[in-house]
C-alpha positions in Angstrom: -118.8 -85.3 27.5 -118.8 -81.8 28.8 -121.0 -78.6 28.9 -123.5 -78.5 26.0 -125.4 -75.3 25.5 -128.6 -74.8 23.5 -130.0 -71.4 22.8 -133.5 -70.6 21.4 -133.7 -68.9 18.0 -135.0 -65.8 19.5 -132.2 -65.8 22.1 -134.7 -65.6 25.0 -133.8 -69.0 26.6 -130.6 -71.0 27.0 -130.1 -74.4 28.6 -126.7 -75.5 29.6 -126.3 -79.3 30.4 -123.3 -80.5 32.2 -123.3 -84.0 30.8 -120.6 -85.4 33.1 -122.7 -84.3 36.1 -125.9 -86.0 34.8 -126.5 -89.4 36.4 -129.5 -90.2 34.2 -132.2 -90.1 36.9 -134.8 -88.7 34.5 -136.3 -86.2 37.0 -135.9 -83.3 34.7 -137.4 -85.1 31.7 -140.4 -86.3 33.7 -141.0 -82.8 35.2 -140.5 -80.6 32.1 -143.9 -79.3 31.2 -142.9 -78.6 27.5 -141.0 -81.9 26.9 -137.9 -80.0 25.9 -135.6 -82.6 27.4 -135.1 -86.3 26.5 -132.8 -89.1 27.7 -130.4 -90.5 25.2 -128.3 -93.7 25.4 -124.8 -93.1 26.5 -123.0 -96.5 26.5 -119.7 -95.0 27.9 -121.5 -94.1 31.1 -122.3 -96.5 33.9 -125.8 -94.9 34.1 -126.5 -95.8 30.5 -128.1 -92.5 29.6 -127.7 -88.8 29.8 -130.1 -85.8 29.4 -130.2 -83.9 26.1 -132.1 -80.8 24.9 -134.3 -82.0 22.1 -136.4 -79.0 21.3 -135.0 -75.7 22.7 -137.8 -73.9 20.9 -140.3 -75.6 23.2 -138.6 -74.3 26.4 -140.6 -71.7 28.4 -137.8 -70.9 30.8 -139.7 -72.2 33.9 -136.5 -73.6 35.4 -138.1 -76.7 36.9 -135.4 -78.9 35.5 -132.7 -76.8 37.0 -134.5 -76.5 40.4 -135.2 -80.3 40.6 -131.9 -81.7 39.3 -130.2 -83.3 42.3 -126.8 -83.1 40.5 -126.9 -79.5 39.4 -126.4 -80.7 35.9 -128.8 -78.2 34.2 -128.7 -74.4 34.2 -131.6 -72.3 32.6 -130.8 -68.8 31.5 -133.5 -66.3 30.6 -132.5 -63.3 28.6 -132.5 -60.0 30.7 -132.3 -61.9 34.1 -128.5 -62.3 33.9 -128.4 -65.5 36.0 -129.9 -68.9 35.9 -133.6 -69.2 36.5 -134.5 -71.0 39.7 -138.0 -72.2 39.1 -139.1 -68.8 37.8 -141.8 -68.4 35.3 -140.9 -66.7 32.1 
């Protein structure tokens, strides 16, 4: 597992998930207002699951997942901002 990037079709939002950093706590999944993220089974990890971007098109770039991840496993990039969003509204 490594860095997995997902970019919206319009190029406005990009989510980068560092799978090796994710401990499967589900905080990001529970807090995502658009249900962009899901947990998937990962039997090769002791945690048993890892976060995955299921629907990048639903992402609104709010950055809640990035801001609340205790392991810094998620980065949110909003086109034109040049750096990860830190809980900013799109």
